[in-house]
N, C-alpha and C positions, 0 to 999 in steps of 0.2 A: 501261442508257439510263432517264434520269428523263423522265417524259411528264407533262404538265398538260394536262387538259381542261377546256375553257372553254366558256359560253355567254353570249353578249353579243348581243341581238337589234336594240337599238334605235342610232339612230345616235350619241347621246350615251355610249352602253355600249361601243359599237366604239370610241371614241375614248380613253375611260376604260382598256378592256383593253389596246389598243394600248400607251400609256404604261407599264402594267405589265410587260407583254411585254418591252419595251425594257429597263427597270430589272431584269427577272429576268435577262435576258442579258448582263449586265453581269457578273453573279455566277456564272451557269451557260450559257457561252456554247453548250453542246451540247444543253440542254434542249429538248423538242420539244412545241408546243403544237397542239392540235386539238379539234374539236368543232363550235361555230355561231359564226360571227363575221363581221363585215362588211368591207369594202374596206381600211381601216387596219389592222386586225389581220392581213389577208391579206397586206399590204406587208411584214409582219415574219415572213412565212414560216408563219403561222398556215393549219393545214388545216380548212377549213370544210366539214363533211360535208354540209350543207344551208344553201340561201339564207337568211342572215339576215333577209331581207325578209318571210320567212313569220311573224316574230314583231313586227313593227312593225305592230301594229294597235291602234287607239285605241277606247277605250268598250268598255261591258259589251254592248252591243247588237251590236257590229261583232265582238267575241270570240265572241261566241256563234253567229254566223254561220260562222265558220272554225274552230269547234270541234275538228271532227272530223279536220281536216286536222293543226291544231297537238298534239291529243293521240296520234294515231298517228306524228308525228314523235318526238315525246317518248318514247313508249314503244319505238321503235326506238333512238332514241340510248340509253336505261337499257340496253335488252339488250347494245349493242354494249359499253357502257362495263363492263358486269357480267362480260361474257365475256373482255373483255381490259383488266383494271383498270388506271385511270392511277394517277401516283403520288399525287396530290392532284385535286380537284375546285374549279372557282372560278366561280362563278356571278355573272354582273355584271347587278344591277340585276333587272329582270323577274322579280319575287318569284312572281307566280303561275306561271309556269313553273319557275322555277328551285329553290324551296323542295320542290315535289312531287319533282323529281328528286334533289335534295340529300339529304333525307329517305331515301330508299330507297340512296341510296350509302352514307351514313353508318351505316345498319342494318347495310351489308355490309362495314365497316370501311375506308371510304375516307374521309380526312379531308376534310371540306367547309369552303370559304371563300366566304363570300357579300360581294360588294364593292356597298357602298351599303345603309344601313340601310333596310329598308322605313319609310314613314312613319308609323309606330304612334304618335308624337307628335301625330299630326294626324288620323288616322282609323283605323279597323279595328284597335284595342288587342288584340283576342281572337286576332291573329295570333302574339303571343308564344309561346303554346304550341307552336304548329308550328315557329317558328323555333327554340326550344330543341330541338325533336326532330330538326330539319333541319341545323342549323349548329353547326360545331366553333369558327369564329373569323368575327367581324363585322368588317369595315372601315367605318368611318363617316366619311362627308364633313363632319359637321357638330359642331360642340365639345362641345353638350348632349348627345349620343346616347348615349354612354359609360355615362351614369348610368343610362339606362333597362334596361341588362344588368346592372347591380352585383350583382344579388340571384339571378341565373340562372347555369346552366353555361356559359353561351356568353360566351367571351372575345370583347372588343369594343377596338378600337384607333382612336383617332380620326387620322385621317391628313391632313385638309384636303381641298382641292377641286382638281384639276388646273390648272382654268380659271384659278385665282388667281395659281397659279404661271407659265402661259403668258403673261397678259395683263399688261402693264407695269402699273405704279402710277399712271403718266402718261401720257397719248396726247396728241399734238400735232393737235389739230383740222385746223389749216389745212394740215399736210403731208398728214394723209390725203387732204383734199379736193383737193389739187394731184395728189397721186398718181392719185386716181380720174377725175380730170377734171371734178368738181363746182365750181362756182362758189363761190367764197369769201366771197361778199358778199350770198348768198342764203339765206334761213331754209331748214333742210332737217329733213325728218322720216323716220327710218327705219321702215317697216311691216315688222313680223314674224309672219305669220299662220300660222305653225305648220310643222313639217318633214313632217308626214303628209298624204296626199292626203285623209284622212277629216277633219284639222283644217280643210284648205282647204275642204273641201265645206261644211263649217258656218260658217266664218268670211271665207271669201274675199270674199264679196261684201259683206258688212258693212265689211271694210276698205275696200274701194274705194269704197262710199257713204261712209264717213267722209273719205276725202281729197277727194271732190267736195265736200262741204260746207265743209271747210276751204279749199279752193283759193277757196271763192266770199267767204269772209272775209278771207282772206291771198292775194291773186293771184300773189305772186312764189315761192309755196314750190315745193320740189323735194322729191320722193319717192324713196327708195331701198328696192327689195324683194329682199332676198337670199333665194333659193330654190334647196333642197337637190339636185334633180334635175330631168333634162327634162321628167319625168311632171309634177312639181309646177309648174313654168315654164308648159307648156302649159295645165294646169289654172287657173293663174292669168289667163293672157292669155287663155283662152276667158270668164273672168268679166269681163275688161276688156270684149272685145267685145259681149257681153250687155247690160252695162251702158252701152254707147257710151262707154267711157273710155279709147279706145285712142290719143286723141291727147293726153290730159293729160300733165303732166310725170312721168311714170313711168320710172325707171331700173331694169329687171330684171337682177338678178346670179345668177351661178351660185355658191352659197356666199358666202364673205367677210361673214358676218353681223358679226364683230368691226368690219370696216373701215366698213361699213355704218352701224354703230351709232356709232362713233368719229368719223364725219363730219356726225353728225347734231346739231340741238339739242334734240331729242326723240324719243321712239319710242313706238310701240304695237307691245305685244309680247302673243303668244299664252303663258299661263300655262305654265309648264316651265322646263326648264334656260336656254332663252333669256333669260329675265326675270333669272337670277342674271349671266348673260354680259352684260348690259345694264347691270346695277350694277356690276360688276366693270370695265367701261369708265367707268364714272361718268358716266352721262347720265340724265336723269329720263325718268321713261316712265311709260305707262298700261297698266295689265295687263288682258286681255281673255280669255274663255275662251267658248266655247258647245259644246254636243255634242248628241246625239240627246236627245230629251225623255224617251225612256224610260231612258237612262244617267243623266240627270241626276236624274230622281226616285230613281233609287237611291243616288246618290252623296251628293245633299243631306244625306240622313239618316244618314250615316256620320260627318261631320266633328265635329271637336271645337275648332278654333280659329277665330277671326273671320277668319283671312287664308286665301289659297290661294296667292298670289305668294311665292316664295322671299326675295326682299328683305324685304318686310314680316315674315315668320317670323324671320329672323335677327335684324332690328331689334326685334323684340316689338312693333310697333305699325304703324300705316298711314303708312308714310314717301310711298308713291305709292298713287294711287287704283287699285280692281279693279272692272271690270264684267263680272259673269258671267250667262250666260243670257239671259233676257228683259231685265236692265238693260242688255245689251251692244247698245245701240243706236247706230245713226251719230250721232245727235244729242248722246247723253251723250259719246261718245267723241270727237266733235271738241269740245265744250266743254272737256273736261278737257285734252285736248291744247293746245288755244288758251291756257287758262290756265298752261300750262308755257311756251310760247313767250313770252308777254307777262311773266310775273313771274319776272325773271332772279333775283332775291334767293332765292325760293322754290328755284329750280333750284342755286344754291350751297349751301344748306342740305341738299339731297338728296345732292348732291354728297360733302359732307362725311360722312354719315352712311355712303354707299357706299365712302368710303375706308376707314372703320373696318371694315366687313366685309371688304373687300378682305385687308387685314393679318392680320385674324383667320384667314381660309381660306387664307393663303399658307404652306404647311406643308413644300414639297417632297414633295409628294403620292405620285408615283410611287416615290421610293425609301422613304419611311415604309411604303407598303403593301409593297413587296419585302421590307421587313425584317421585317415579320410574316409574310409567306408563307415565308421561308426556312427557319425551324426545323422544319417540317413536311416540307420537301423533304431537309433532312439526316438525319432520321428515317428517310424512305423510304429 
């Protein structure tokens, strides 16, 4: 019986892994999947030995506070996998957790595949040595990444990004608004303050204060706020109450981030995968990010690129504005979003750039990733 061990801790990793599981089952319907995974993976009969939420922690300071629990879980998982080895191991993103595990599994003869290349092109280039020691085959989401591995022993396959396959190249904004019950004649802004509770802790109130400023300038505005869980919704509602913003035109949604962005004229988005999702939908955005001061001091000295947002990185220039840490003030964010609402020509230019990115990343990712994995399973 072929068995594949996987670890995917974040919501975005859960989705990536679920798509790969579906594609692999088309070729090997009886293969078993187990390890650590989220609800999307579990819907595909993935057996999760620990809750994936234990790995969904943001920022250096936050990771350190939970280090003992995470390290204990990882050691237990390693012992489990070495005692009863899988055919292969696939670590989906989460490099700090997965590379440690992959190094020890590879050393014991288990093929290790890492899905999502760590951002060594942006920061922490010294990770390459560790990657070479840990990874048999890298699956890269972005077309410029295989070049980074050409002089190493790590095989690297560009597979594209699954969101580019799932999200249509063109979305009818009016139809989405009618389906959501959003007025078709009002300006709409989508607010995506992050999927983690820690992100909402640092950015939730800033996002709400930004909305209050915008309403003062554009009284007809409607705000759509997709939130990933009951916990993050309660956290955002608490911030609304604290800032006396309960009566403002916020529509809180469970998930449906793509619909919220598609219905909007512009979006305020926490840096991360959501910025790419917004670009693939084709909407102009302002990118924001805040974290604990201690984590920010550590990360600020590790960056190599002038951009942090994926749309800007893929374009190789500032297509949309970014406001980080101290610069992420409600005043700055409201001004930048107001500019996008008013300047329709700029919005059209941004949409054209985003269309090019969408077509570049649209590669039938799950099937390409499965094709890279299958040879290791045939050997097993």
